[in-house]
mmCIF file of the N, C-alpha and C atoms, coordinates in Angstrom:
data_MODEL
# 
_entry.id   MODEL 
# 
loop_
_atom_site.group_PDB 
_atom_site.id 
_atom_site.type_symbol 
_atom_site.label_atom_id 
_atom_site.label_alt_id 
_atom_site.label_comp_id 
_atom_site.label_asym_id 
_atom_site.label_entity_id 
_atom_site.label_seq_id 
_atom_site.pdbx_PDB_ins_code 
_atom_site.Cartn_x 
_atom_site.Cartn_y 
_atom_site.Cartn_z 
_atom_site.occupancy 
_atom_site.B_iso_or_equiv 
_atom_site.pdbx_formal_charge 
_atom_site.auth_seq_id 
_atom_site.auth_comp_id 
_atom_site.auth_asym_id 
_atom_site.auth_atom_id 
_atom_site.pdbx_PDB_model_num 
ATOM 1   N N  . MET A 1 1  ? 103.954 84.063  131.088 1.00 0.00 ? 1  MET A N  1 
ATOM 2   C CA . MET A 1 1  ? 104.750 83.493  130.015 1.00 0.00 ? 1  MET A CA 1 
ATOM 3   C C  . MET A 1 1  ? 106.171 84.066  130.145 1.00 0.00 ? 1  MET A C  1 
ATOM 4   N N  . ASP A 1 2  ? 107.129 83.192  130.328 1.00 0.00 ? 2  ASP A N  1 
ATOM 5   C CA . ASP A 1 2  ? 108.504 83.656  130.452 1.00 0.00 ? 2  ASP A CA 1 
ATOM 6   C C  . ASP A 1 2  ? 109.234 83.549  129.111 1.00 0.00 ? 2  ASP A C  1 
ATOM 7   N N  . ILE A 1 3  ? 110.479 83.962  129.096 1.00 0.00 ? 3  ILE A N  1 
ATOM 8   C CA . ILE A 1 3  ? 111.260 84.017  127.855 1.00 0.00 ? 3  ILE A CA 1 
ATOM 9   C C  . ILE A 1 3  ? 111.470 82.632  127.249 1.00 0.00 ? 3  ILE A C  1 
ATOM 10  N N  . GLY A 1 4  ? 111.532 81.604  128.069 1.00 0.00 ? 4  GLY A N  1 
ATOM 11  C CA . GLY A 1 4  ? 111.706 80.239  127.574 1.00 0.00 ? 4  GLY A CA 1 
ATOM 12  C C  . GLY A 1 4  ? 110.523 79.784  126.731 1.00 0.00 ? 4  GLY A C  1 
ATOM 13  N N  . GLU A 1 5  ? 109.328 80.124  127.183 1.00 0.00 ? 5  GLU A N  1 
ATOM 14  C CA . GLU A 1 5  ? 108.134 79.757  126.414 1.00 0.00 ? 5  GLU A CA 1 
ATOM 15  C C  . GLU A 1 5  ? 108.074 80.520  125.096 1.00 0.00 ? 5  GLU A C  1 
ATOM 16  N N  . VAL A 1 6  ? 108.439 81.783  125.125 1.00 0.00 ? 6  VAL A N  1 
ATOM 17  C CA . VAL A 1 6  ? 108.446 82.590  123.908 1.00 0.00 ? 6  VAL A CA 1 
ATOM 18  C C  . VAL A 1 6  ? 109.446 82.013  122.909 1.00 0.00 ? 6  VAL A C  1 
ATOM 19  N N  . ARG A 1 7  ? 110.621 81.672  123.393 1.00 0.00 ? 7  ARG A N  1 
ATOM 20  C CA . ARG A 1 7  ? 111.626 81.070  122.505 1.00 0.00 ? 7  ARG A CA 1 
ATOM 21  C C  . ARG A 1 7  ? 111.152 79.737  121.941 1.00 0.00 ? 7  ARG A C  1 
ATOM 22  N N  . GLY A 1 8  ? 110.466 78.952  122.733 1.00 0.00 ? 8  GLY A N  1 
ATOM 23  C CA . GLY A 1 8  ? 109.934 77.673  122.264 1.00 0.00 ? 8  GLY A CA 1 
ATOM 24  C C  . GLY A 1 8  ? 108.886 77.865  121.182 1.00 0.00 ? 8  GLY A C  1 
ATOM 25  N N  . ILE A 1 9  ? 108.009 78.843  121.367 1.00 0.00 ? 9  ILE A N  1 
ATOM 26  C CA . ILE A 1 9  ? 106.986 79.122  120.365 1.00 0.00 ? 9  ILE A CA 1 
ATOM 27  C C  . ILE A 1 9  ? 107.625 79.608  119.073 1.00 0.00 ? 9  ILE A C  1 
ATOM 28  N N  . ILE A 1 10 ? 108.601 80.498  119.182 1.00 0.00 ? 10 ILE A N  1 
ATOM 29  C CA . ILE A 1 10 ? 109.296 81.000  117.988 1.00 0.00 ? 10 ILE A CA 1 
ATOM 30  C C  . ILE A 1 10 ? 110.010 79.857  117.274 1.00 0.00 ? 10 ILE A C  1 
ATOM 31  N N  . ALA A 1 11 ? 110.635 78.964  118.027 1.00 0.00 ? 11 ALA A N  1 
ATOM 32  C CA . ALA A 1 11 ? 111.326 77.827  117.412 1.00 0.00 ? 11 ALA A CA 1 
ATOM 33  C C  . ALA A 1 11 ? 110.335 76.911  116.692 1.00 0.00 ? 11 ALA A C  1 
ATOM 34  N N  . ALA A 1 12 ? 109.183 76.664  117.300 1.00 0.00 ? 12 ALA A N  1 
ATOM 35  C CA . ALA A 1 12 ? 108.173 75.801  116.676 1.00 0.00 ? 12 ALA A CA 1 
ATOM 36  C C  . ALA A 1 12 ? 107.624 76.430  115.402 1.00 0.00 ? 12 ALA A C  1 
ATOM 37  N N  . VAL A 1 13 ? 107.345 77.735  115.429 1.00 0.00 ? 13 VAL A N  1 
ATOM 38  C CA . VAL A 1 13 ? 106.833 78.422  114.244 1.00 0.00 ? 13 VAL A CA 1 
ATOM 39  C C  . VAL A 1 13 ? 107.880 78.419  113.136 1.00 0.00 ? 13 VAL A C  1 
ATOM 40  N N  . THR A 1 14 ? 109.131 78.651  113.487 1.00 0.00 ? 14 THR A N  1 
ATOM 41  C CA . THR A 1 14 ? 110.206 78.641  112.499 1.00 0.00 ? 14 THR A CA 1 
ATOM 42  C C  . THR A 1 14 ? 110.368 77.255  111.885 1.00 0.00 ? 14 THR A C  1 
ATOM 43  N N  . MET A 1 15 ? 110.296 76.214  112.713 1.00 0.00 ? 15 MET A N  1 
ATOM 44  C CA . MET A 1 15 ? 110.421 74.851  112.206 1.00 0.00 ? 15 MET A CA 1 
ATOM 45  C C  . MET A 1 15 ? 109.257 74.512  111.267 1.00 0.00 ? 15 MET A C  1 
ATOM 46  N N  . LEU A 1 16 ? 108.040 74.927  111.615 1.00 0.00 ? 16 LEU A N  1 
ATOM 47  C CA . LEU A 1 16 ? 106.885 74.672  110.749 1.00 0.00 ? 16 LEU A CA 1 
ATOM 48  C C  . LEU A 1 16 ? 107.022 75.422  109.422 1.00 0.00 ? 16 LEU A C  1 
ATOM 49  N N  . ALA A 1 17 ? 107.529 76.647  109.467 1.00 0.00 ? 17 ALA A N  1 
ATOM 50  C CA . ALA A 1 17 ? 107.735 77.406  108.230 1.00 0.00 ? 17 ALA A CA 1 
ATOM 51  C C  . ALA A 1 17 ? 108.779 76.718  107.355 1.00 0.00 ? 17 ALA A C  1 
ATOM 52  N N  . PHE A 1 18 ? 109.862 76.261  107.941 1.00 0.00 ? 18 PHE A N  1 
ATOM 53  C CA . PHE A 1 18 ? 110.904 75.563  107.198 1.00 0.00 ? 18 PHE A CA 1 
ATOM 54  C C  . PHE A 1 18 ? 110.361 74.292  106.558 1.00 0.00 ? 18 PHE A C  1 
ATOM 55  N N  . LEU A 1 19 ? 109.625 73.514  107.317 1.00 0.00 ? 19 LEU A N  1 
ATOM 56  C CA . LEU A 1 19 ? 109.042 72.275  106.783 1.00 0.00 ? 19 LEU A CA 1 
ATOM 57  C C  . LEU A 1 19 ? 108.029 72.585  105.685 1.00 0.00 ? 19 LEU A C  1 
ATOM 58  N N  . GLY A 1 20 ? 107.265 73.654  105.839 1.00 0.00 ? 20 GLY A N  1 
ATOM 59  C CA . GLY A 1 20 ? 106.301 74.043  104.820 1.00 0.00 ? 20 GLY A CA 1 
ATOM 60  C C  . GLY A 1 20 ? 106.965 74.442  103.516 1.00 0.00 ? 20 GLY A C  1 
ATOM 61  N N  . VAL A 1 21 ? 108.038 75.200  103.595 1.00 0.00 ? 21 VAL A N  1 
ATOM 62  C CA . VAL A 1 21 ? 108.773 75.588  102.385 1.00 0.00 ? 21 VAL A CA 1 
ATOM 63  C C  . VAL A 1 21 ? 109.400 74.351  101.734 1.00 0.00 ? 21 VAL A C  1 
ATOM 64  N N  . GLY A 1 22 ? 109.956 73.469  102.533 1.00 0.00 ? 22 GLY A N  1 
ATOM 65  C CA . GLY A 1 22 ? 110.534 72.232  101.991 1.00 0.00 ? 22 GLY A CA 1 
ATOM 66  C C  . GLY A 1 22 ? 109.488 71.363  101.319 1.00 0.00 ? 22 GLY A C  1 
ATOM 67  N N  . TRP A 1 23 ? 108.323 71.242  101.932 1.00 0.00 ? 23 TRP A N  1 
ATOM 68  C CA . TRP A 1 23 ? 107.235 70.464  101.339 1.00 0.00 ? 23 TRP A CA 1 
ATOM 69  C C  . TRP A 1 23 ? 106.804 71.086  100.015 1.00 0.00 ? 23 TRP A C  1 
ATOM 70  N N  . TRP A 1 24 ? 106.665 72.415  99.975  1.00 0.00 ? 24 TRP A N  1 
ATOM 71  C CA . TRP A 1 24 ? 106.252 73.106  98.755  1.00 0.00 ? 24 TRP A CA 1 
ATOM 72  C C  . TRP A 1 24 ? 107.306 72.932  97.648  1.00 0.00 ? 24 TRP A C  1 
ATOM 73  N N  . ALA A 1 25 ? 108.572 73.036  98.003  1.00 0.00 ? 25 ALA A N  1 
ATOM 74  C CA . ALA A 1 25 ? 109.643 72.970  97.006  1.00 0.00 ? 25 ALA A CA 1 
ATOM 75  C C  . ALA A 1 25 ? 109.790 71.582  96.394  1.00 0.00 ? 25 ALA A C  1 
ATOM 76  N N  . TYR A 1 26 ? 109.512 70.550  97.161  1.00 0.00 ? 26 TYR A N  1 
ATOM 77  C CA . TYR A 1 26 ? 109.729 69.193  96.663  1.00 0.00 ? 26 TYR A CA 1 
ATOM 78  C C  . TYR A 1 26 ? 108.453 68.491  96.218  1.00 0.00 ? 26 TYR A C  1 
ATOM 79  N N  . ARG A 1 27 ? 107.355 69.214  96.096  1.00 0.00 ? 27 ARG A N  1 
ATOM 80  C CA . ARG A 1 27 ? 106.134 68.612  95.566  1.00 0.00 ? 27 ARG A CA 1 
ATOM 81  C C  . ARG A 1 27 ? 106.336 68.276  94.101  1.00 0.00 ? 27 ARG A C  1 
ATOM 82  N N  . PRO A 1 28 ? 105.889 67.128  93.654  1.00 0.00 ? 28 PRO A N  1 
ATOM 83  C CA . PRO A 1 28 ? 106.055 66.754  92.245  1.00 0.00 ? 28 PRO A CA 1 
ATOM 84  C C  . PRO A 1 28 ? 105.388 67.737  91.283  1.00 0.00 ? 28 PRO A C  1 
ATOM 85  N N  . ARG A 1 29 ? 104.340 68.390  91.726  1.00 0.00 ? 29 ARG A N  1 
ATOM 86  C CA . ARG A 1 29 ? 103.633 69.334  90.876  1.00 0.00 ? 29 ARG A CA 1 
ATOM 87  C C  . ARG A 1 29 ? 104.510 70.523  90.485  1.00 0.00 ? 29 ARG A C  1 
ATOM 88  N N  . ASN A 1 30 ? 105.501 70.874  91.296  1.00 0.00 ? 30 ASN A N  1 
ATOM 89  C CA . ASN A 1 30 ? 106.365 72.020  91.022  1.00 0.00 ? 30 ASN A CA 1 
ATOM 90  C C  . ASN A 1 30 ? 107.629 71.654  90.250  1.00 0.00 ? 30 ASN A C  1 
ATOM 91  N N  . ARG A 1 31 ? 107.863 70.389  90.014  1.00 0.00 ? 31 ARG A N  1 
ATOM 92  C CA . ARG A 1 31 ? 109.112 69.934  89.413  1.00 0.00 ? 31 ARG A CA 1 
ATOM 93  C C  . ARG A 1 31 ? 109.376 70.578  88.049  1.00 0.00 ? 31 ARG A C  1 
ATOM 94  N N  . ASP A 1 32 ? 108.397 70.579  87.155  1.00 0.00 ? 32 ASP A N  1 
ATOM 95  C CA . ASP A 1 32 ? 108.597 71.139  85.819  1.00 0.00 ? 32 ASP A CA 1 
ATOM 96  C C  . ASP A 1 32 ? 108.933 72.626  85.883  1.00 0.00 ? 32 ASP A C  1 
ATOM 97  N N  . ARG A 1 33 ? 108.238 73.337  86.738  1.00 0.00 ? 33 ARG A N  1 
ATOM 98  C CA . ARG A 1 33 ? 108.500 74.767  86.870  1.00 0.00 ? 33 ARG A CA 1 
ATOM 99  C C  . ARG A 1 33 ? 109.927 75.024  87.348  1.00 0.00 ? 33 ARG A C  1 
ATOM 100 N N  . PHE A 1 34 ? 110.363 74.303  88.357  1.00 0.00 ? 34 PHE A N  1 
ATOM 101 C CA . PHE A 1 34 ? 111.686 74.530  88.912  1.00 0.00 ? 34 PHE A CA 1 
ATOM 102 C C  . PHE A 1 34 ? 112.788 74.084  87.952  1.00 0.00 ? 34 PHE A C  1 
ATOM 103 N N  . GLU A 1 35 ? 112.549 73.017  87.197  1.00 0.00 ? 35 GLU A N  1 
ATOM 104 C CA . GLU A 1 35 ? 113.539 72.601  86.206  1.00 0.00 ? 35 GLU A CA 1 
ATOM 105 C C  . GLU A 1 35 ? 113.689 73.659  85.122  1.00 0.00 ? 35 GLU A C  1 
ATOM 106 N N  . GLU A 1 36 ? 112.580 74.261  84.708  1.00 0.00 ? 36 GLU A N  1 
ATOM 107 C CA . GLU A 1 36 ? 112.627 75.332  83.715  1.00 0.00 ? 36 GLU A CA 1 
ATOM 108 C C  . GLU A 1 36 ? 113.318 76.571  84.286  1.00 0.00 ? 36 GLU A C  1 
ATOM 109 N N  . ASP A 1 37 ? 113.008 76.912  85.522  1.00 0.00 ? 37 ASP A N  1 
ATOM 110 C CA . ASP A 1 37 ? 113.634 78.072  86.163  1.00 0.00 ? 37 ASP A CA 1 
ATOM 111 C C  . ASP A 1 37 ? 115.125 77.861  86.379  1.00 0.00 ? 37 ASP A C  1 
ATOM 112 N N  . ALA A 1 38 ? 115.550 76.622  86.573  1.00 0.00 ? 38 ALA A N  1 
ATOM 113 C CA . ALA A 1 38 ? 116.969 76.343  86.792  1.00 0.00 ? 38 ALA A CA 1 
ATOM 114 C C  . ALA A 1 38 ? 117.797 76.633  85.547  1.00 0.00 ? 38 ALA A C  1 
ATOM 115 N N  . LEU A 1 39 ? 117.183 76.566  84.374  1.00 0.00 ? 39 LEU A N  1 
ATOM 116 C CA . LEU A 1 39 ? 117.894 76.824  83.119  1.00 0.00 ? 39 LEU A CA 1 
ATOM 117 C C  . LEU A 1 39 ? 117.901 78.303  82.741  1.00 0.00 ? 39 LEU A C  1 
ATOM 118 N N  . TYR A 1 40 ? 117.173 79.116  83.461  1.00 0.00 ? 40 TYR A N  1 
ATOM 119 C CA . TYR A 1 40 ? 117.036 80.534  83.125  1.00 0.00 ? 40 TYR A CA 1 
ATOM 120 C C  . TYR A 1 40 ? 118.373 81.275  83.007  1.00 0.00 ? 40 TYR A C  1 
ATOM 121 N N  . PRO A 1 41 ? 119.360 81.067  83.883  1.00 0.00 ? 41 PRO A N  1 
ATOM 122 C CA . PRO A 1 41 ? 120.630 81.797  83.750  1.00 0.00 ? 41 PRO A CA 1 
ATOM 123 C C  . PRO A 1 41 ? 121.389 81.477  82.465  1.00 0.00 ? 41 PRO A C  1 
ATOM 124 N N  . PHE A 1 42 ? 121.081 80.373  81.832  1.00 0.00 ? 42 PHE A N  1 
ATOM 125 C CA . PHE A 1 42 ? 121.808 79.970  80.639  1.00 0.00 ? 42 PHE A CA 1 
ATOM 126 C C  . PHE A 1 42 ? 121.150 80.419  79.335  1.00 0.00 ? 42 PHE A C  1 
ATOM 127 N N  . LEU A 1 43 ? 120.007 81.080  79.407  1.00 0.00 ? 43 LEU A N  1 
ATOM 128 C CA . LEU A 1 43 ? 119.313 81.553  78.220  1.00 0.00 ? 43 LEU A CA 1 
ATOM 129 C C  . LEU A 1 43 ? 119.996 82.802  77.666  1.00 0.00 ? 43 LEU A C  1 
ATOM 130 N N  . ASP A 1 44 ? 119.885 82.993  76.361  1.00 0.00 ? 44 ASP A N  1 
ATOM 131 C CA . ASP A 1 44 ? 120.349 84.238  75.755  1.00 0.00 ? 44 ASP A CA 1 
ATOM 132 C C  . ASP A 1 44 ? 119.399 85.357  76.169  1.00 0.00 ? 44 ASP A C  1 
ATOM 133 N N  . ASP A 1 45 ? 119.823 86.603  75.978  1.00 0.00 ? 45 ASP A N  1 
ATOM 134 C CA . ASP A 1 45 ? 118.984 87.732  76.363  1.00 0.00 ? 45 ASP A CA 1 
ATOM 135 C C  . ASP A 1 45 ? 117.646 87.725  75.639  1.00 0.00 ? 45 ASP A C  1 
ATOM 136 N N  . ALA A 1 46 ? 117.643 87.417  74.350  1.00 0.00 ? 46 ALA A N  1 
ATOM 137 C CA . ALA A 1 46 ? 116.398 87.400  73.589  1.00 0.00 ? 46 ALA A CA 1 
ATOM 138 C C  . ALA A 1 46 ? 115.452 86.324  74.110  1.00 0.00 ? 46 ALA A C  1 
ATOM 139 N N  . GLU A 1 47 ? 115.984 85.160  74.409  1.00 0.00 ? 47 GLU A N  1 
ATOM 140 C CA . GLU A 1 47 ? 115.159 84.077  74.931  1.00 0.00 ? 47 GLU A CA 1 
ATOM 141 C C  . GLU A 1 47 ? 114.635 84.426  76.320  1.00 0.00 ? 47 GLU A C  1 
ATOM 142 N N  . ALA A 1 48 ? 115.435 85.093  77.133  1.00 0.00 ? 48 ALA A N  1 
ATOM 143 C CA . ALA A 1 48 ? 115.016 85.462  78.476  1.00 0.00 ? 48 ALA A CA 1 
ATOM 144 C C  . ALA A 1 48 ? 113.877 86.479  78.419  1.00 0.00 ? 48 ALA A C  1 
ATOM 145 N N  . LYS A 1 49 ? 113.981 87.462  77.540  1.00 0.00 ? 49 LYS A N  1 
ATOM 146 C CA . LYS A 1 49 ? 112.908 88.452  77.405  1.00 0.00 ? 49 LYS A CA 1 
ATOM 147 C C  . LYS A 1 49 ? 111.631 87.783  76.926  1.00 0.00 ? 49 LYS A C  1 
ATOM 148 N N  . GLU A 1 50 ? 111.771 86.845  76.003  1.00 0.00 ? 50 GLU A N  1 
ATOM 149 C CA . GLU A 1 50 ? 110.615 86.135  75.469  1.00 0.00 ? 50 GLU A CA 1 
ATOM 150 C C  . GLU A 1 50 ? 109.960 85.274  76.546  1.00 0.00 ? 50 GLU A C  1 
ATOM 151 N N  . ALA A 1 51 ? 110.776 84.680  77.398  1.00 0.00 ? 51 ALA A N  1 
ATOM 152 C CA . ALA A 1 51 ? 110.246 83.798  78.435  1.00 0.00 ? 51 ALA A CA 1 
ATOM 153 C C  . ALA A 1 51 ? 109.518 84.571  79.524  1.00 0.00 ? 51 ALA A C  1 
ATOM 154 N N  . THR A 1 52 ? 109.932 85.810  79.794  1.00 0.00 ? 52 THR A N  1 
ATOM 155 C CA . THR A 1 52 ? 109.324 86.572  80.876  1.00 0.00 ? 52 THR A CA 1 
ATOM 156 C C  . THR A 1 52 ? 108.319 87.597  80.389  1.00 0.00 ? 52 THR A C  1 
ATOM 157 N N  . ALA A 1 53 ? 108.219 87.830  79.089  1.00 0.00 ? 53 ALA A N  1 
ATOM 158 C CA . ALA A 1 53 ? 107.296 88.838  78.564  1.00 0.00 ? 53 ALA A CA 1 
ATOM 159 C C  . ALA A 1 53 ? 105.856 88.348  78.699  1.00 0.00 ? 53 ALA A C  1 
ATOM 160 N N  . PRO A 1 54 ? 104.950 89.269  79.066  1.00 0.00 ? 54 PRO A N  1 
ATOM 161 C CA . PRO A 1 54 ? 103.543 88.874  79.137  1.00 0.00 ? 54 PRO A CA 1 
ATOM 162 C C  . PRO A 1 54 ? 102.979 88.663  77.743  1.00 0.00 ? 54 PRO A C  1 
ATOM 163 N N  . ALA A 1 55 ? 101.905 87.931  77.670  1.00 0.00 ? 55 ALA A N  1 
ATOM 164 C CA . ALA A 1 55 ? 101.276 87.681  76.373  1.00 0.00 ? 55 ALA A CA 1 
ATOM 165 C C  . ALA A 1 55 ? 100.842 89.009  75.765  1.00 0.00 ? 55 ALA A C  1 
ATOM 166 N N  . SER A 1 56 ? 101.120 89.182  74.485  1.00 0.00 ? 56 SER A N  1 
ATOM 167 C CA . SER A 1 56 ? 100.770 90.445  73.854  1.00 0.00 ? 56 SER A CA 1 
ATOM 168 C C  . SER A 1 56 ? 99.273  90.515  73.617  1.00 0.00 ? 56 SER A C  1 
ATOM 169 N N  . VAL A 1 57 ? 98.772  91.712  73.710  1.00 0.00 ? 57 VAL A N  1 
ATOM 170 C CA . VAL A 1 57 ? 97.353  91.953  73.515  1.00 0.00 ? 57 VAL A CA 1 
ATOM 171 C C  . VAL A 1 57 ? 97.199  92.761  72.246  1.00 0.00 ? 57 VAL A C  1 
ATOM 172 N N  . ALA A 1 58 ? 96.274  92.374  71.386  1.00 0.00 ? 58 ALA A N  1 
ATOM 173 C CA . ALA A 1 58 ? 96.064  93.089  70.139  1.00 0.00 ? 58 ALA A CA 1 
ATOM 174 C C  . ALA A 1 58 ? 95.537  94.492  70.435  1.00 0.00 ? 58 ALA A C  1 
ATOM 175 N N  . PRO A 1 59 ? 96.067  95.515  69.754  1.00 0.00 ? 59 PRO A N  1 
ATOM 176 C CA . PRO A 1 59 ? 95.610  96.881  70.000  1.00 0.00 ? 59 PRO A CA 1 
ATOM 177 C C  . PRO A 1 59 ? 94.167  97.054  69.539  1.00 0.00 ? 59 PRO A C  1 
ATOM 178 N N  . GLU A 1 60 ? 93.487  97.944  70.199  1.00 0.00 ? 60 GLU A N  1 
ATOM 179 C CA . GLU A 1 60 ? 92.102  98.213  69.833  1.00 0.00 ? 60 GLU A CA 1 
ATOM 180 C C  . GLU A 1 60 ? 92.049  99.017  68.539  1.00 0.00 ? 60 GLU A C  1 
ATOM 181 N N  . ALA A 1 61 ? 90.909  98.969  67.857  1.00 0.00 ? 61 ALA A N  1 
ATOM 182 C CA . ALA A 1 61 ? 90.758  99.632  66.580  1.00 0.00 ? 61 ALA A CA 1 
ATOM 183 C C  . ALA A 1 61 ? 90.815  101.145 66.723  1.00 0.00 ? 61 ALA A C  1 
ATOM 184 N N  . GLY A 1 62 ? 90.491  101.700 67.873  1.00 0.00 ? 62 GLY A N  1 
ATOM 185 C CA . GLY A 1 62 ? 90.442  103.136 68.073  1.00 0.00 ? 62 GLY A CA 1 
ATOM 186 C C  . GLY A 1 62 ? 91.801  103.775 68.279  1.00 0.00 ? 62 GLY A C  1 
ATOM 187 N N  . GLY A 1 63 ? 92.862  103.018 68.321  1.00 0.00 ? 63 GLY A N  1 
ATOM 188 C CA . GLY A 1 63 ? 94.203  103.578 68.544  1.00 0.00 ? 63 GLY A CA 1 
ATOM 189 C C  . GLY A 1 63 ? 94.566  103.598 70.006  1.00 0.00 ? 63 GLY A C  1 
ATOM 190 N N  . GLU A 1 64 ? 95.483  104.493 70.385  1.00 0.00 ? 64 GLU A N  1 
ATOM 191 C CA . GLU A 1 64 ? 95.949  104.570 71.763  1.00 0.00 ? 64 GLU A CA 1 
ATOM 192 C C  . GLU A 1 64 ? 94.932  105.288 72.631  1.00 0.00 ? 64 GLU A C  1 
ATOM 193 N N  . HIS A 1 65 ? 94.959  104.949 73.907  1.00 0.00 ? 65 HIS A N  1 
ATOM 194 C CA . HIS A 1 65 ? 94.072  105.615 74.871  1.00 0.00 ? 65 HIS A CA 1 
ATOM 195 C C  . HIS A 1 65 ? 94.696  106.934 75.275  1.00 0.00 ? 65 HIS A C  1 
ATOM 196 N N  . GLU A 1 66 ? 93.839  107.906 75.571  1.00 0.00 ? 66 GLU A N  1 
ATOM 197 C CA . GLU A 1 66 ? 94.345  109.205 76.035  1.00 0.00 ? 66 GLU A CA 1 
ATOM 198 C C  . GLU A 1 66 ? 94.254  109.299 77.517  1.00 0.00 ? 66 GLU A C  1 
# 
């Protein structure tokens, strides 16, 4: 295997990765998520924290864990 074949394999793998990312990004199933993420820079700080905060879990009756 010479350097030309190695370069060809690397080019093919890179092209497949690029096409895969493009396919994933433009799938209709991801549209809502990406539209919501596109508005993230325009949110206020309080809204941004609320959007990224995990769901709160009710504390247990026994108090804090040691």
